[in-house]
N, C-alpha and C positions, 0 to 999 in steps of 0.2 A: 511357291509352290510350282509345280510348272509341269509339264509336257516338251520333250524335246528327242528328235530322230532326224540319224540320217539313214539313207538307202544305198546302195550302193549299185550302179547301171551299169554296162558297158561300156559307155565315152563319158562318164560320171557322175557323181554324184548327190541326189535329191536332199534337200534339207529343207525342218520343217523347225516350228516352236512357235509354242504362247504366247502373252504378255501379259497374263495374270501379276500379280504380284505378292503371297501372302501373307499379314503379318499373322504371328502366335504369339498369345500371349496366355499365361495357366489361369484356369479355371477349374471348379469344383462341379462333378456332373448333380444335382441334387438327389436323384436316383441313388448312387453312389455312396452318399452323406446319409442319406435315410437308409440305406442296407447295412454302413457301420456304426448308427446308433443302435440300429437296430439287435447288432450284435456282440456290442459293447457291452463289458459286465457294469462298469460303474459309467451312468446317461449321465452323471450330473461331472464329472470331473472327466476331462479328455485331454490326452496329450494332446500339447501343441505340436510335437513332432510329428504324430501320426496323424493331426490333420491337414498341415502341410505333405504330406507323402497323400494323403489323397487328390493333389492339385495334380492335371495333365496338361501339357502340352501343346493345345489345338487351334485350329488356324479361327482365327477371330475376323477379318475382314480381307477385303481383295482388294488391289489398286490395278487399275487396266496401264498399257501403250509401256509398261517395263520393256528394252530392247535385252532381245536375250542372244537375239541372229547375227550375225555383223563381218562384214566381210576382213579378212585378215587381212590375205596380198590376190594378187589376180587368181590364184589359184589356190587358192584354204577359205577355211571360213569358222568360225566359230560360233557356237550355243551354248550356253551357262545354264546349273540348276540349281539352287542353295543360296544362299548368301546374294541381296542385291549388291550391296555396297560392300566397299574391302578400304581400310583405308580412309575411310570419307568421301572414298569415290568411289563410282556406277565403276560397273566390271567394264562397260563396253570404253568408257572415258579409257580405263587401264591397259584394254587391250589394241586403243587408238593409239595411247602412246607408247609403247612397247611396236608398234607395228614400225610406229616412225624413229623412231631408234633403230627398229633391226632396219631398215632401211628394206621394208619388203615390196616396194615399187620397180626395185634395181631391178635388172634385165638377170645379172647375177644374181641375184636370190633364188631363180626359182630352180636353180643349179646345183644350192645346195644340197648335202642328203637330210632328208627329213629328222631323221634321230638327233642333227647340232641345231635343226632350227628348233625343235620341240627343249631340246632340253638349254641353249640361251633364253629362250621363251620363258621357261618355268623357271630359269632363275634371276631372268625380270620381276617377275612375278613374285616370286620368294620375296624379293626384298621390299613388296606391297606387304605382303603376309608377316612379313618380320614387324616393320612397324607401325600395323593394323597391333599386332598381340600385344603390344608395350599398353596400352589402356583399353583392349577390349576384346570377349572372345570371338569365335570365329564357329558356324557351325559349316558342319561338311560341304563344299562344295564342288562339283564338277563340269570341269568344260569338255566339251567335244569337236575335234580340232580334222576337219572333212578337208582333206586334196587328191587334190590330180596331179601325181608323180609325174611328170613331163618324161622324165629318166627311165622309168619302168615300163613309161605306157599304162600305167594304172589305177585307180581310186582307192585312198586307204582313210580309215579310220582309227585316229587315238581316242580315247578318254587321260585326260588330267584331272586326278584327284589330287585335291587339298583337303588335310586331315583336321578333322575339327581343329581348336586352338581354345585352350584354357588359360588364359592370359597369368593363375597363377603359376600355373607349374607350364611354364612356357620353356623348351627347345629350340633353340632358331635353326641349331645341327643336327636336330634331328632325322635321321635319314629317306623316312618315308611323311615330311612335312609335306611338299607337291613332290606326285611320280606319274608316269607317263607308259602305257603299255598301247602296243594296238591289238587293236578289235576286228580288222579288212575280213576276219575270216568269217566272218559273223552273217558278214549281208548286210542286216541289218540293225542300228545298236542305238538303242533308248534308252531315257534316265528321266528323270523324277517324276512323276505318279505315271511308272510305268508298272507298273506289277500285272494288271487284269491283259496288256497287249504281252508283258513278255512271257506272259505263263501261255498266251495266244499261241504265241510265236515259237518260243524254247520250250513249255510245258512246266510242268510243277514241280520237278527231281530238282533241276539244276541246280535249284536257289536255296533250296530247304536239305539238300543233305545231307548236309555238313553237320545241321542240329538239328533233324533226326539220326544222327551216329553216336552224338555227344549224348542225349536223352536217351537212345536205344543204352548203350554202355556205362550207364551210370545206375538205370532201372537193372538189368544182367546183376551189375555188381551189389547191390542194394539188397535184389532179393535175392538170390546167390551165397550170399555171402562172401565174395569173391576176394583173398591176397595173394600178396607176393605176387608169385610167379603167377599162379594161374587168371590173377588178374591183370598181368602185362599182357598175355599171352591173347584175350581175349579183347584188351585197347588196339592190342598189333593187327589184329585180325578182322575185326571191324570196322577199324580207321587205312584199312587198304584197301581202294577205290576197287583192284581188280575186278574184285564177286559181283559189285553194282555196277562196271562201266555199262555194258551193254544196255544194260535194266536205261540207265540214266541217258545215252545216245539217243536207243533209240526213241524215249521219250522226247528228249528237245531238239531233234529231227524227224517229229514225226508229222509237218508239213515242211515240204519241201518244194524252196522257192525258187523259179529259171531261170537264168540270167536273163536280166530287165532292160529293155528300151529305157533310157534315159527321164520320156513321159511317163513311161508305167514303173518306174522307179518313184517320181513325183505324185501319182494317183497314190501312192500305196501310201507314201507320208502322209500325203494329206489324209486318206482312210484311216490310218492308225490315230492321230490326233481325232478324227470325228469320232471316234470307240470312244476314248476316254473322255472327250468334253460329255455324250452322250447317256453313258454308263455313270457316270457322276452322282446326273439328275434325281436316280430312284435309289441313292445312299444315303445316310443321316450324315454326312460330315456337308460344311457347304461349299460349292461349287470352288475348285482353287486351281480350275486350266481353260482356260476361254478367253474370252478380253479377242483384241487383234490379232488374228493369225499372217506369219509370218511365212511366205514359200520361196526360199534360192536352191536353184542348183548351181554346180562347178563343171560345164562342159569340158572337154577334152580339148578342144581349138579354142573357142573363146572365154574361157572360165569364168568366174563367179557370175550368173546373171539373176539381178532379179526379176521376181516372179510376181507380185504378192502382196501385202502390205507393208508397203516403204514409201510411199504415195503421202498425200495429205488429201483427205476426201473431203466434198464439199459437207459442211453440218447441217444435222438436220434438225436444228431446236429451229432456226426458221425456213 
């Protein structure tokens, strides 16, 4: 688990990432098991399959110092959440290798169209994912690609998504295996353990509206026993976003951020991760965001610069 964020400013992008790596394990909660036993008709012969289905994948323990924020080129950086390793390599090493292959330190690289850069990056990343899928599954993994575009003189943020991989049902030609999309219009892009922060910034409707629509459709169809043309008309009507658009947009932009300086963007990025770290103390789950916090910026003139979390510090053991 992790928390990463990129915040757009007038003169660049501020970036933050924690360094916790969380191991997930299947476990059975005692209360869940006792509730199941209490409701079971036959308490002496429990079907194995039903028992297996009671297990849930939950965070088990964390380790520190996982690098999740790194320079890609002079004017771009990458953060990630999801799998720490792909094809037996840390994602940081994969990104470093791709950066070398693409010769990102060459001035000509900065003149390329960003979408062409991202397409090449994803193609090289896909090679690693395909090799990984020969022997192992892969959890969904997101990368936030932050960049200052010298051609347009504007900061940009893209999200690269690697879909979950099931090695036994893997299609290396799947178009949605790795995709990318620009998210610069949001101004603030977060990922990982970001539910609380996203609701704070963008409201709660935008992420759940599709689920609410589907549940409403199913409920109305069942209660009114709709069939045929009436059923189709109901589905089409509720799935049409227009009648909910204003409500969702008003909720999404209830907090309107003004144009930020780079220092303000950096402070906001730090605030967002602090909110996540502080709120998790009061939840039932083990802390999954924390450890060494890395902060960096991409400045319109100077390019990528570390702010904190990138240097070794004196040991506090002795």
